VOBA-1610 file (N, C-alpha, C; in pm, whole numbers, padded with zeros to 5 digits, always signed):
BEGIN
Unk+22118+02025+07209Unk+22006+02115+07240Unk+22051+02260+07224Unk+21984+02339+07139Unk+22025+02476+07118Unk+21974+02566+07230Unk+22011+02694+07221Unk+21981+02787+07330Unk+21831+02805+07353Unk+21753+02806+07244Unk+21608+02825+07257Unk+21545+02706+07329Unk+21588+02587+07294Unk+21532+02468+07359Unk+21567+02465+07507Unk+21691+02500+07540Unk+21731+02501+07680Unk+21653+02607+07759Unk+21635+02724+07697Unk+21561+02830+07765Unk+21415+02791+07785Unk+21357+02729+07684Unk+21217+02685+07695Unk+21202+02581+07806Unk+21301+02490+07816Unk+21295+02388+07921Unk+21304+02451+08059Unk+21391+02552+08075Unk+21404+02620+08204Unk+21277+02695+08241Unk+21217+02763+08143Unk+21092+02835+08170Unk+20980+02740+08209Unk+20973+02626+08140Unk+20869+02527+08172Unk+20889+02472+08313Unk+21016+02446+08350Unk+21045+02395+08483Unk+21009+02499+08590Unk+21042+02628+08562Unk+21008+02734+08656Unk+20858+02749+08673Unk+20784+02738+08562Unk+20637+02747+08570Unk+20579+02633+08651Unk+20641+02514+08638Unk+20594+02398+08714Unk+20614+02422+08863Unk+20729+02478+08901Unk+20754+02506+09042Unk+20656+02610+09097Unk+20626+02713+09016Unk+20533+02816+09060Unk+20392+02763+09076Unk+20357+02663+08996Unk+20220+02611+08999Unk+20195+02519+09117Unk+20302+02467+09177Unk+20285+02372+09286Unk+20259+02444+09416Unk+20180+02380+09502Unk+20151+02435+09634Unk+20193+02333+09739Unk+20257+02375+09847Unk+20298+02280+09949Unk+20180+02225+10026Unk+20189+02101+10069Unk+20086+02037+10149Unk+20148+02005+10284Unk+20092+02059+10390Unk+20151+02041+10521Unk+20057+01966+10616Unk+19940+02022+10637Unk+19854+01970+10742Unk+19737+01892+10685Unk+19707+01783+10751Unk+19591+01706+10710Unk+19464+01780+10750Unk+19365+01780+10666Unk+19242+01850+10693Unk+19137+01761+10757Unk+19022+01818+10790Unk+18911+01741+10845Unk+18803+01732+10738Unk+18692+01667+10775Unk+18582+01654+10681Unk+18500+01782+10670Unk+18521+01875+10761Unk+18445+02000+10758Unk+18494+02086+10642Unk+18403+02132+10555Unk+18447+02208+10436Unk+18503+02344+10473Unk+18602+02387+10399Unk+18663+02517+10423Unk+18590+02626+10347Unk+18571+02740+10414Unk+18518+02858+10347Unk+18634+02932+10281Unk+18606+02994+10168Unk+18712+03064+10095Unk+18739+03201+10156Unk+18861+03224+10189Unk+18904+03352+10245Unk+18906+03458+10136Unk+18849+03576+10161Unk+18851+03685+10061Unk+18992+03742+10045Unk+19065+03697+09945Unk+19206+03731+09929Unk+19230+03880+09903Unk+19127+03952+09862Unk+19143+04096+09840Unk+19186+04168+09969Unk+19156+04108+10084Unk+19193+04168+10212Unk+19345+04180+10227Unk+19420+04095+10159Unk+19565+04095+10174Unk+19630+04221+10120Unk+19559+04294+10035Unk+19615+04416+09978Unk+19547+04542+10031Unk+19461+04527+10131Unk+19392+04640+10191Unk+19461+04679+10322Unk+19524+04795+10325Unk+19596+04837+10445Unk+19503+04848+10566Unk+19383+04901+10545Unk+19290+04917+10657Unk+19253+04782+10717Unk+19236+04680+10631Unk+19202+04546+10678Unk+19319+04487+10757Unk+19441+04504+10707Unk+19559+04451+10776Unk+19580+04522+10910Unk+19555+04653+10915Unk+19570+04726+11040Unk+19466+04682+11143Unk+19342+04663+11097Unk+19238+04612+11187Unk+19272+04472+11235Unk+19325+04390+11145Unk+19366+04254+11182Unk+19477+04254+11284Unk+19573+04347+11271Unk+19681+04358+11368Unk+19626+04395+11506Unk+19528+04486+11509Unk+19467+04525+11636Unk+19396+04406+11702Unk+19323+04330+11622Unk+19255+04212+11675Unk+19355+04108+11724Unk+19462+04091+11651Unk+19564+03992+11690Unk+19626+04027+11824Unk+19663+04153+11841Unk+19727+04196+11966Unk+19630+04185+12083Unk+19504+04219+12060Unk+19406+04221+12169Unk+19350+04084+12204Unk+19338+03994+12108Unk+19271+03866+12133Unk+19361+03743+12121Unk+19473+03755+12053Unk+19558+03636+12030Unk+19688+03640+12105Unk+19749+03757+12118Unk+19885+03768+12171Unk+19892+03739+12320Unk+19778+03735+12389Unk+19780+03702+12531Unk+19821+03559+12557Unk+19796+03470+12463Unk+19832+03329+12479Unk+19934+03284+12373Unk+19912+03326+12250Unk+20002+03287+12141Unk+20114+03390+12125Unk+20222+03346+12064Unk+20328+03438+12028Unk+20342+03441+11877Unk+20418+03538+11829Unk+20457+03546+11688Unk+20601+03594+11687Unk+20688+03511+11743Unk+20824+03553+11774Unk+20909+03584+11651Unk+20866+03536+11534Unk+20942+03565+11412Unk+20892+03691+11341Unk+20799+03759+11404Unk+20744+03883+11350Unk+20780+03997+11444Unk+20846+04099+11393Unk+20883+04214+11475Unk+20777+04324+11460Unk+20759+04399+11566Unk+20661+04506+11565Unk+20691+04608+11456Unk+20819+04632+11428Unk+20851+04736+11330Unk+20813+04696+11187Unk+20780+04568+11163Unk+20732+04530+11030Unk+20591+04583+11005Unk+20526+04632+11108Unk+20394+04690+11092Unk+20400+04823+11016Unk+20521+04876+11001Unk+20536+04994+10917Unk+20494+04961+10773Unk+20514+04835+10734Unk+20482+04795+10596Unk+20333+04802+10566Unk+20250+04803+10671Unk+20105+04811+10648Unk+20053+04950+10684Unk+20144+05049+10687Unk+20101+05187+10700Unk+20099+05244+10839Unk+20156+05175+10939Unk+20157+05226+11076Unk+20290+05291+11108Unk+20286+05398+11183Unk+20409+05464+11226Unk+20457+05404+11358Unk+20582+05431+11393Unk+20635+05382+11520Unk+20554+05433+11638Unk+20510+05558+11629Unk+20430+05616+11738Unk+20296+05544+11752Unk+20230+05514+11642Unk+20104+05441+11647Unk+20124+05301+11703Unk+20233+05237+11664Unk+20262+05103+11716Unk+20283+05107+11866Unk+20361+05204+11913Unk+20391+05214+12057Unk+20265+05244+12138Unk+20182+05334+12089Unk+20063+05377+12165Unk+19952+05273+12164Unk+19938+05197+12056Unk+19820+05112+12040Unk+19846+04962+12040Unk+19968+04920+12010Unk+19992+04776+11990Unk+20107+04719+12072Unk+20192+04801+12128Unk+20313+04753+12194Unk+20284+04723+12341Unk+20221+04607+12367Unk+20182+04571+12503Unk+20274+04466+12565Unk+20343+04388+12484Unk+20425+04279+12538Unk+20573+04300+12513Unk+20612+04421+12475Unk+20753+04452+12449Unk+20779+04599+12482Unk+20907+04635+12481Unk+20945+04772+12513Unk+20986+04852+12390Unk+21033+04783+12286Unk+21082+04850+12166Unk+21016+04791+12042Unk+21000+04874+11940Unk+20933+04827+11818Unk+21019+04726+11742Unk+21145+04718+11775Unk+21231+04621+11708Unk+21224+04482+11766Unk+21146+04464+11873Unk+21135+04333+11937Unk+21030+04247+11868Unk+21041+04115+11892Unk+20943+04023+11837Unk+20812+04026+11914Unk+20707+03973+11854Unk+20575+03972+11917Unk+20562+03847+12004Unk+20609+03861+12127Unk+20608+03748+12220Unk+20493+03763+12319Unk+20440+03650+12365Unk+20329+03655+12459Unk+20383+03649+12602Unk+20311+03706+12698Unk+20358+03710+12836Unk+20327+03584+12917Unk+20257+03487+12861Unk+20215+03370+12937Unk+20333+03278+12970Unk+20337+03231+13093Unk+20440+03136+13133Unk+20407+02997+13079Unk+20510+02921+13048Unk+20491+02786+12995Unk+20416+02699+13095Unk+20447+02714+13224Unk+20382+02634+13327Unk+20232+02662+13332Unk+20195+02791+13321Unk+20053+02827+13321Unk+19982+02773+13199Unk+20048+02780+13083Unk+19987+02732+12960Unk+19957+02583+12969Unk+20051+02507+13023Unk+20030+02362+13037Unk+19920+02332+13136Unk+19910+02413+13242Unk+19807+02392+13344Unk+19668+02425+13291Unk+19656+02534+13214Unk+19526+02580+13167Unk+19479+02509+13040Unk+19572+02482+12947Unk+19533+02429+12817Unk+19590+02291+12785Unk+19671+02238+12876Unk+19731+02106+12852Unk+19857+02112+12768Unk+19897+02230+12728Unk+20017+02247+12646Unk+20034+02392+12609Unk+20152+02426+12561Unk+20179+02564+12523Unk+20113+02597+12390Unk+20035+02703+12382Unk+19974+02742+12254Unk+20080+02763+12147Unk+20054+02722+12024Unk+20156+02730+11919Unk+20188+02874+11879Unk+20310+02893+11834Unk+20349+03021+11777Unk+20276+03039+11643Unk+20228+03161+11616Unk+20145+03185+11498Unk+20219+03257+11385Unk+20351+03265+11395Unk+20426+03339+11294Unk+20402+03287+11154Unk+20403+03154+11139Unk+20389+03095+11005Unk+20273+02996+10999Unk+20174+03014+11087Unk+20063+02919+11092Unk+19983+02917+10963Unk+19976+03031+10894Unk+19899+03035+10769Unk+19964+02949+10662Unk+20093+02934+10667Unk+20162+02847+10571Unk+20154+02702+10617Unk+20162+02679+10747Unk+20162+02543+10800Unk+20027+02474+10783Unk+19920+02552+10774Unk+19786+02493+10764Unk+19738+02476+10619Unk+19825+02495+10523Unk+19787+02470+10383Unk+19765+02320+10363Unk+19671+02285+10278Unk+19644+02144+10249Unk+19578+02134+10113Unk+19546+02011+10074Unk+19478+01991+09947Unk+19338+02052+09947Unk+19283+02076+10067Unk+19147+02129+10078Unk+19142+02279+10056Unk+19254+02348+10074Unk+19255+02493+10059Unk+19381+02552+10117Unk+19392+02682+10111Unk+19508+02752+10163Unk+19502+02759+10315Unk+19616+02797+10375Unk+19616+02817+10519Unk+19524+02929+10561Unk+19508+03029+10475Unk+19415+03139+10503Unk+19271+03088+10506Unk+19237+02998+10414Unk+19103+02938+10415Unk+19079+02865+10547Unk+19181+02790+10589Unk+19168+02713+10714Unk+19146+02805+10832Unk+19226+02909+10845Unk+19214+03002+10957Unk+19080+03075+10957Unk+19038+03120+10839Unk+18912+03194+10826Unk+18794+03105+10867Unk+18801+02978+10831Unk+18694+02884+10869Unk+18700+02853+11017Unk+18819+02825+11067Unk+18839+02787+11206Unk+18788+02894+11303Unk+18821+03019+11276Unk+18782+03128+11365Unk+18631+03146+11372Unk+18559+03097+11273Unk+18414+03115+11266Unk+18338+02986+11290Unk+18406+02881+11337Unk+18342+02748+11349Unk+18326+02702+11494Unk+18333+02795+11590Unk+18316+02758+11731Unk+18168+02741+11766Unk+18143+02652+11861Unk+18009+02634+11916Unk+18021+02593+12062Unk+17913+02612+12137Unk+17911+02578+12279Unk+17909+02428+12297Unk+17987+02379+12398Unk+17994+02235+12427Unk+18026+02220+12574Unk+17925+02190+12654Unk+17943+02181+12799Unk+18027+02060+12839Unk+18049+01965+12749Unk+18129+01847+12783Unk+18279+01874+12775Unk+18318+01987+12719Unk+18459+02021+12707Unk+18503+02107+12826Unk+18629+02095+12867Unk+18677+02172+12983Unk+18661+02323+12967Unk+18676+02373+12845Unk+18664+02517+12821Unk+18520+02560+12797Unk+18430+02464+12774Unk+18292+02498+12741Unk+18270+02527+12595Unk+18374+02507+12512Unk+18366+02535+12369Unk+18426+02421+12288Unk+18381+02412+12164Unk+18436+02315+12070Unk+18439+02381+11932Unk+18499+02311+11837Unk+18514+02369+11703Unk+18483+02263+11598Unk+18401+02300+11500Unk+18360+02206+11398Unk+18477+02166+11307Unk+18570+02256+11284Unk+18684+02226+11198Unk+18794+02153+11274Unk+18820+02196+11397Unk+18924+02135+11480Unk+18855+02076+11602Unk+18805+01954+11588Unk+18722+01894+11693Unk+18804+01870+11819Unk+18742+01900+11934Unk+18804+01885+12066Unk+18931+01972+12080Unk+18928+02088+12020Unk+19040+02181+12029Unk+19056+02228+12173Unk+19180+02253+12213Unk+19205+02298+12349Unk+19184+02446+12368Unk+19181+02521+12259Unk+19167+02667+12269Unk+19020+02706+12288Unk+18989+02788+12387Unk+18851+02838+12403Unk+18820+02942+12296Unk+18694+02978+12286Unk+18653+03078+12188Unk+18674+03217+12249Unk+18793+03273+12229Unk+18826+03402+12290Unk+18751+03516+12225Unk+18689+03490+12111Unk+18617+03594+12038Unk+18466+03586+12059Unk+18422+03513+12161Unk+18280+03487+12177Unk+18200+03615+12205Unk+18262+03715+12271Unk+18189+03839+12297Unk+18155+03911+12167Unk+18240+03897+12067Unk+18212+03958+11938Unk+18110+03877+11859Unk+18126+03746+11858Unk+18039+03660+11778Unk+17910+03624+11847Unk+17917+03598+11977Unk+17802+03547+12050Unk+17816+03396+12069Unk+17712+03337+12122Unk+17710+03193+12150Unk+17616+03123+12052Unk+17655+03004+12008Unk+17567+02929+11919Unk+17583+02779+11942Unk+17480+02708+11898Unk+17481+02563+11911Unk+17513+02496+11779Unk+17493+02364+11777Unk+17525+02287+11658Unk+17447+02156+11661Unk+17421+02103+11544Unk+17368+01968+11530Unk+17472+01888+11453Unk+17516+01777+11512Unk+17618+01692+11450Unk+17553+01560+11412Unk+17547+01533+11284Unk+17489+01408+11233Unk+17601+01314+11189Unk+17600+01195+11246Unk+17701+01094+11215Unk+17630+00971+11158Unk+17655+00944+11030Unk+17591+00831+10962Unk+17696+00723+10938Unk+17663+00600+10981Unk+17755+00489+10959Unk+17677+00359+10945Unk+17738+00261+10881Unk+17673+00131+10863Unk+17656+00062+10997Unk+17542-00004+11014Unk+17516-00076+11138Unk+17616-00189+11154Unk+17673-00201+11274Unk+17775-00303+11300Unk+17749-00371+11433Unk+17815-00484+11452Unk+17810-00555+11579Unk+17672-00611+11611Unk+17640-00610+11740Unk+17514-00665+11786Unk+17395-00588+11733Unk+17411-00457+11717Unk+17300-00376+11667Unk+17262-00414+11525Unk+17359-00456+11444Unk+17332-00491+11305Unk+17251-00619+11293Unk+17263-00708+11390Unk+17190-00836+11385Unk+17039-00817+11394Unk+16997-00713+11464Unk+16854-00690+11481Unk+16796-00602+11372Unk+16878-00561+11275Unk+16832-00472+11169Unk+16842-00541+11034Unk+16764-00496+10936Unk+16776-00551+10801Unk+16917-00533+10746Unk+16956-00623+10661Unk+17091-00618+10603Unk+17108-00487+10524Unk+17225-00426+10541Unk+17254-00302+10470Unk+17199-00178+10536Unk+17154-00188+10660Unk+17099-00072+10730Unk+17210+00022+10776Unk+17172+00148+10790Unk+17264+00250+10841Unk+17203+00312+10967Unk+17290+00362+11052Unk+17246+00427+11175Unk+17289+00573+11172Unk+17196+00662+11197Unk+17227+00805+11205Unk+17213+00852+11348Unk+17323+00901+11403Unk+17324+00956+11538Unk+17329+01107+11529Unk+17232+01173+11589Unk+17225+01320+11587Unk+17253+01372+11728Unk+17362+01444+11741Unk+17399+01505+11869Unk+17376+01655+11857Unk+17304+01711+11952Unk+17271+01854+11949Unk+17325+01923+12073Unk+17391+02036+12051Unk+17433+02125+12159Unk+17359+02257+12139Unk+17286+02301+12242Unk+17215+02428+12228Unk+17309+02546+12256Unk+17256+02667+12256Unk+17339+02787+12272Unk+17407+02793+12408Unk+17359+02713+12505Unk+17423+02708+12637Unk+17522+02593+12648Unk+17528+02510+12545Unk+17620+02397+12545Unk+17561+02268+12597Unk+17430+02268+12630Unk+17367+02147+12680Unk+17353+02044+12568Unk+17383+01918+12599Unk+17390+01812+12499Unk+17266+01723+12503Unk+17217+01688+12384Unk+17111+01587+12371Unk+17145+01500+12251Unk+17092+01377+12252Unk+17128+01283+12146Unk+17006+01202+12102Unk+16998+01177+11974Unk+16891+01094+11918Unk+16952+01003+11812Unk+16888+00887+11793Unk+16940+00789+11697Unk+16827+00730+11616Unk+16852+00711+11489Unk+16751+00650+11403Unk+16818+00558+11302Unk+16738+00465+11250Unk+16788+00369+11152Unk+16746+00411+11012Unk+16840+00404+10918Unk+16815+00436+10779Unk+16814+00306+10699Unk+16704+00283+10630Unk+16689+00154+10562Unk+16769+00146+10432Unk+16769+00252+10354Unk+16831+00247+10223Unk+16979+00281+10224Unk+17041+00286+10108Unk+17181+00327+10100Unk+17196+00470+10150Unk+17305+00494+10221Unk+17330+00627+10276Unk+17478+00658+10270Unk+17510+00785+10264Unk+17649+00829+10261Unk+17702+00838+10403Unk+17808+00762+10429Unk+17866+00764+10562Unk+17948+00892+10583Unk+17953+00936+10707Unk+18032+01053+10740Unk+17965+01136+10848Unk+18036+01240+10888Unk+17989+01330+10994Unk+17965+01468+10935Unk+17853+01528+10973Unk+17816+01660+10922Unk+17785+01753+11038Unk+17843+01874+11035Unk+17819+01975+11137Unk+17727+02082+11080Unk+17619+02110+11149Unk+17526+02216+11109Unk+17521+02319+11221Unk+17598+02424+11203Unk+17610+02527+11306Unk+17488+02617+11309Unk+17445+02651+11428Unk+17330+02739+11444Unk+17369+02885+11432Unk+17271+02970+11442Unk+17292+03114+11434Unk+17342+03165+11568Unk+17448+03248+11565Unk+17504+03303+11687Unk+17407+03401+11752Unk+17404+03398+11884Unk+17313+03484+11959Unk+17391+03566+12062Unk+17358+03695+12073Unk+17411+03778+12182Unk+17548+03837+12159Unk+17599+03837+12037Unk+17731+03895+12011Unk+17726+04045+11994Unk+17840+04109+12011Unk+17848+04253+11991Unk+17847+04292+11844Unk+17876+04196+11757Unk+17878+04220+11613Unk+17772+04135+11544Unk+17721+04185+11434Unk+17632+04104+11352Unk+17714+03994+11284Unk+17646+03897+11224Unk+17716+03787+11158Unk+17807+03839+11046Unk+17757+03936+10968Unk+17837+03991+10859Unk+17957+04069+10912Unk+17937+04144+11020Unk+18047+04220+11078Unk+18153+04127+11137Unk+18109+04020+11200Unk+18204+03925+11259Unk+18285+03855+11149Unk+18218+03815+11042Unk+18289+03752+10930Unk+18394+03847+10873Unk+18359+03975+10862Unk+18453+04072+10809Unk+18571+04090+10904Unk+18544+04092+11034Unk+18652+04105+11132Unk+18746+03985+11126Unk+18690+03865+11110Unk+18773+03745+11102Unk+18853+03741+10972Unk+18797+03798+10867Unk+18871+03808+10742Unk+18991+03902+10760Unk+18971+04012+10834Unk+19081+04104+10863Unk+19188+04038+10948Unk+19145+03965+11050Unk+19241+03896+11137Unk+19318+03790+11058Unk+19248+03716+10975Unk+19315+03615+10891Unk+19413+03680+10795Unk+19375+03794+10740Unk+19465+03865+10648Unk+19594+03904+10718Unk+19583+03950+10842Unk+19703+03989+10915Unk+19790+03868+10948Unk+19729+03759+10993Unk+19806+03639+11025Unk+19873+03583+10899Unk+19804+03592+10787Unk+19863+03551+10660Unk+19979+03641+10623Unk+19963+03771+10643Unk+20071+03866+10617Unk+20193+03834+10703Unk+20172+03800+10829Unk+20283+03768+10918Unk+20365+03651+10867Unk+20297+03553+10809Unk+20368+03432+10765Unk+20460+03459+10647Unk+20437+03569+10576Unk+20522+03604+10462Unk+20505+03753+10432Unk+20570+03840+10511Unk+20549+03985+10496Unk+20586+04041+10360Unk+20673+03972+10287Unk+20717+04023+10157Unk+20636+03966+10041Unk+20531+03891+10071Unk+20458+03821+09965Unk+20399+03917+09863Unk+20337+04025+09908Unk+20272+04119+09816Unk+20376+04182+09724Unk+20488+04229+09783Unk+20593+04291+09703Unk+20655+04189+09608Unk+20672+04065+09656Unk+20731+03962+09572Unk+20642+03928+09453Unk+20512+03925+09476Unk+20421+03896+09365Unk+20420+04010+09264Unk+20429+04134+09315Unk+20434+04248+09224Unk+20559+04243+09137Unk+20672+04213+09200Unk+20796+04201+09124Unk+20793+04081+09030Unk+20722+03975+09074Unk+20714+03855+08992Unk+20650+03881+08856Unk+20554+03972+08851Unk+20491+04007+08724Unk+20593+04067+08629Unk+20674+04159+08683Unk+20777+04221+08600Unk+20884+04121+08558Unk+20916+04029+08646Unk+21015+03927+08611Unk+20965+03839+08497Unk+20838+03800+08505Unk+20782+03717+08399Unk+20775+03793+08266Unk+20743+03924+08272Unk+20743+04005+08150Unk+20883+04015+08091Unk+20982+04032+08180Unk+21121+04036+08134Unk+21161+03905+08067Unk+21122+03793+08127Unk+21157+03664+08070Unk+21091+03644+07933Unk+20969+03694+07919Unk+20901+03682+07789Unk+20976+03762+07681Unk+21017+03886+07719Unk+21093+03969+07624Unk+21228+03904+07593Unk+21293+03852+07698Unk+21422+03786+07678Unk+21408+03663+07590Unk+21300+03589+07608Unk+21277+03471+07525Unk+21262+03510+07378Unk+21189+03620+07353Unk+21171+03666+07215Unk+21305+03707+07154Unk+21387+03778+07230Unk+21519+03818+07181Unk+21609+03697+07156Unk+21604+03602+07250Unk+21685+03482+07235Unk+21643+03403+07110Unk+21513+03396+07090Unk+21464+03325+06969Unk+21511+03395+06843Unk+21505+03530+06842Unk+21549+03606+06725Unk+21699+03589+06700Unk+21780+03595+06810Unk+21923+03574+06796Unk+21957+03435+06746Unk+21886+03336+06799Unk+21910+03198+06754Unk+21879+03182+06606Unk+21768+03243+06563Unk+21730+03235+06422Unk+21833+03305+06334Unk+21886+03419+06382Unk+21985+03494+06305Unk+22117+03418+06294Unk+22162+03359+06407Unk+22289+03288+06406Unk+22286+03162+06320Unk+22173+03096+06314Unk+22165+02966+06248Unk+22095+02971+06111Unk+22067+03093+06061Unk+21990+03101+05937Unk+22066+03045+05817Unk+22202+03051+05819Unk+22281+03002+05705Unk+22329+02860+05724Unk+22292+02799+05835Unk+22334+02661+05861Unk+22215+02568+05845Unk+22232+02468+05764Unk+22124+02373+05740Unk+22160+02236+05797
//
């Protein structure tokens, strides 16, 4: 194998590695909304996301692998960090740790809330990126009086975390339709091939009601969540979505603070490899032109 063939094989292998995406977490049947990736390069969005994270997330969750001084990378000075964001530490060089005791976390939530340093990477799946998952999750809460916290989530059903952002979003209900083939004793009294649709409704106060009907023809089995319109929030629906996009952008940034710089350098690296490949091809042709 000559030098050109070996180089081409290495480039192809490198491209294959770049094209692959890791799969970590299993997803649910709830579809993911696409996160607006342009937010990742907007300093104002990342700064707003950092403010939301410190005010609404850091009270229970930690981000121990993220230091406050890395916020300089998104345009904040040490003075701004100390005055506006440094609530759980004394120095900007410290990690973003939460003040909650482990015993309290287990008592209130049944377990210690997970560290969010790399959650955006851990939630990647075949259904979408970790950013897609977070952006959908933060906007998929609804009232559920049957849960200890009074809240539930369409993406992460029976989640232990309450909706800490409800004052911004407001309260909303949901209709959950579950379609499945009739089974057991109920199937004996129905025509063959019948399906049963169970509709569970939670109103804006979390009150539950249920209805059931029989479907005669072929039907697609599965569960569908139809979230209602939020009521009583401090932000409009569009403003809340934008705020959650900013928060997701910051959490994504935390999981890989050098990603933007690495991608920028990656473009130059690929251009260099293309030029190097052309030179290598020319040298190979020159060296072997008299050999048949």
